[in-house]
C-alpha positions in Angstrom: 99.4 127.6 109.3 98.8 124.4 107.5 100.0 122.4 110.5 97.7 124.2 112.8 94.7 123.7 110.5 95.2 120.0 110.0 96.0 119.4 113.6 92.8 121.1 114.7 90.7 119.4 112.2 92.0 115.8 112.9 92.9 115.4 116.4 91.3 112.0 116.1 91.8 111.3 112.5 95.1 109.7 111.3 94.8 111.2 107.8 94.6 114.8 109.2 97.4 114.0 111.7 99.7 112.8 108.7 98.7 116.0 106.8 99.7 118.1 109.8 103.1 116.3 110.0 103.7 116.8 106.3 102.7 120.5 106.4 105.1 121.2 109.3 108.0 119.0 108.3 108.3 118.5 104.5 111.0 121.1 104.1 113.3 119.4 106.7 116.3 117.8 105.3 118.0 114.5 106.5 121.0 116.5 107.8 118.8 118.6 110.1 118.9 121.7 107.8 115.7 123.2 106.5 112.5 124.1 108.3 111.5 123.9 111.1 114.9 125.2 112.2 114.5 124.4 115.9 114.3 120.6 115.4 116.8 117.9 114.5 116.7 115.5 111.6 115.7 112.7 113.9 112.5 114.3 114.7 111.1 114.3 111.2 108.1 111.9 110.8 108.2 109.2 108.1 105.2 110.8 106.3 107.2 114.1 105.8 110.4 112.2 104.8 108.5 110.4 102.1 106.9 113.6 101.0 110.2 115.4 100.8 111.5 112.5 98.6 108.4 112.7 96.5 108.9 116.4 95.9 112.5 115.8 94.9 111.5 112.9 92.6 108.9 115.1 91.0 111.4 117.8 90.3 113.9 115.4 88.7 111.3 113.5 86.7 110.2 116.7 85.1 113.8 117.8 84.5 115.0 114.6 83.0 111.7 113.9 81.0 112.5 112.8 77.5 115.9 111.5 78.3 116.6 107.9 77.2 118.4 107.4 80.5 116.1 109.5 82.6 115.6 106.9 85.3 119.3 106.5 85.8 119.7 110.3 85.9 116.9 110.7 88.5 118.5 108.0 90.7 122.0 109.3 90.4 120.9 112.9 91.2 118.8 111.7 94.1 121.6 109.5 95.4 123.8 112.7 95.5 121.4 114.1 98.1 121.6 111.1 100.4 122.7 112.2 103.9 121.9 115.9 103.2 118.4 116.1 101.8 117.1 112.5 102.1 118.0 109.6 104.3 119.8 106.4 103.0 116.7 104.5 103.9 114.4 106.7 101.9 116.8 106.5 98.9 116.9 102.8 99.2 113.1 102.7 98.9 113.1 104.9 95.8 115.8 102.8 94.3 113.7 99.7 94.7 111.0 101.4 92.8 113.3 102.1 89.8 111.3 100.0 87.3 108.2 102.0 88.2 110.1 105.2 87.6 110.9 104.0 84.2 107.3 103.4 83.5 106.4 106.9 84.7 109.1 108.5 82.5 107.9 106.6 79.5 104.3 107.7 80.0 105.0 111.4 80.5 
């Protein structure tokens, strides 16, 4: 429903096109599992891959909030999902932002 709404609203607007992609694909995993079930992992737009990773990060940041080694735990947990939930390239981008993750954990 969200995909159809954003697609109709933004045929000429990139922001709404991205929103439509995210609405449709954000539950699709790197290994091809997840929704939509009739498409492969290679079909997932970058916007949805980033959103999928952000949702996972949000979950782990909340779970490990208050832990002295929270950033390491978040990265280790996310690394365990490489190849299944997220792609190696997306994980590498998250890993490069490790210092920023530490700052988020300190400020929550």
